[in-house]
N, C-alpha and C positions, 0 to 999 in steps of 0.2 A: 504494500499499499504506500502511495506517495506520502512523504512526510507532512506537507502542508495539509492534506486530507486527513491524516491520522490526528494531527495536532487540532484541527478544527472539531473533529468528532469527539475527541477527548474534552476539549473546552466546553462543548455543548451538552456533554453528559451522554452522548449516544454510545461512546466506548469507555471502558474502564480498564486501565492497564493492570495486569497481574503478572506474577512471576511465571506461572504455568497456566495452561489452558484449564478453565473452569466451565462446567455445564451452565446453560441458561436457566434462570429461574422458571419454574413451572408457571404456565399462564393461569390466570384466575378463571375459574369456572363461571360461565355466564350463558344464559339461553341464546340460541341462535336467533337473531331477528329475522322477520319475514322480509322477503323481497319487496322493495318499494321504489316507486319513481317519485318520491317526494311527498306522497299523500299520507304517509303514516306519521310523519313528524308533526304536521299540523293538518288536521282533517278538514281541509278546505271544502267548503260547501256542506259539510255534515254538522258543523257546530255553528250555531247562530251567535254572533257577537252582539251583545246589547248596545244600543245607542242609535242615534239618528242616521238617516240616509244622507250621503255627502255628494253634492253635485260635483264638487271638484275631484273627489275620488272616482266618480263615474266617468268623468272626462279622461282621467289618468288610466282607467281600465279600458276605456274605448280606444285610447291611443295604443295600448298594448295589444288589444285584439286586432286592430287594423294593421299594426306593423307585422304581426305574426301571420295574418291571413291574406293580405294583399300581396300578390307577387308569387313566384315559385315557392313551393312548400320547402323544398330542400335548402333554401336560402333564408328561411324564417329566423333561425337563431342568429345567423350573421346580422340580419337587419335589426333584430332586437338589441344585440350587443352594441352595434354602432349607435342606435338611438339612446341607449343607457349612457354610453361614453359621452355623446354630445350633451345630454342632460346634466351629467355630472360635471362636465367641464365648465359649465356656466354658473356654478355655485360660488357663493361668497363666504359662507362660514359653515362649520359642521353643525348638524342638527343635534340638539340636546337629547338625551334619552327619552325624555317626555315627548318632545316633538316628534321624534322618529316613531315611537310607540303609537302615538296618536294617529299618525299617517298610516301605519300598517293596519291598526284596528279599523280605521275609516275605510280602507280598502276592503277589508274583510266584511264589514257590515254592508257595504254597497254591493259587493260581489254576491251576497246571499239572494239579491233580487235579479241577478243576471241569468239569462236564458242560455249562456254558453259556458264552456269549461273554465273554471277558475281554480287553479291549483298553485302550488308554491311558485312556479315560474311567473305566472301571470300576476300573482299578488305581489311578489317582491319587485318586479319591474314596475308595476303601477305605483307602488309605494315610493320608488326611487323617482319616478316622473312627478309624483304629487309634491314630494319634497323639493325636487329641482325647480318646479314652477314657483316655489317660494324662495329659490336661491339657496336652499339648505342641502348639505351633502351628508350622504351616508355611504357605506361600502356595500355594494351589491356583490353577493357571493354565489357561485355555482360550484357545488362540490360533490364528492363522491365518498361512498363507504363501501367496503369490501365484505365479503363472505356473508350473505350474498351481495351482489352489487346493488347499490342504492344510490340514487341521484337525489339532490335537493337543492333548491335555490332559496336564499334568505337574504335579509339585510342586517347589517350590524352598524354600530356607531363607528365613527372614525377611530375611536380608542380601542375597538375590537369587541365591545359588549354586544351580545345577541339582543335583538329587538323583537320582543313579542314572539319568542321561540322557546321551546322546552330545552332543558340541558342536553337532551339526547342529540341535539343538533351538533354538539361538539364532537361527536363521532365521525362527522364528515370532514374530509380534507378539501379545503378550497382548491378547485383546479383553475378557477378564474375569479379574479376580484376586479371590480371597477370602482374607482373612487378612493382607493387607498392613498394615504399620504405620499408614498413613493411615486404615485402616478401623476401627481399634480406638478405642474411646471411653476417655478418661482419667478 
């Protein structure tokens, strides 16, 4: 192993030097999660969120649906990613946890009335658009968990705190984030 890589792995705690080989710690027993394409983490459309209908959330949801449905289907995710990037690039300040949570919950309340699919991808994108319309930023995440493969999309604050998500969301490794500090130009 190259020395710079070994040094980095030791500093981050991924490796621990020993005088002789030692076996790995036994994994902790845990039930195997069911396969999921994001719907198991937040049961979008199955749980009604209390509160009023939001016209601005409806506009954000309509924007999300139109981006994903107008044009060639195989390019829908690319269109959505570009739109989230554009929305995030026009923000002025990070959303507070309360502002971000209210946006996500407004989207969930409004999506309850929608006649089309609204799962984690649509909810997280619409919440990002809703906050972006107020010039507030969050980090949009699209991640994966293994064994079995599960996909999920969510938003978190710029500081990395989950927004209106269960702790089980931490099982996902973000494969794509939009709006993180390192992506903003100074």
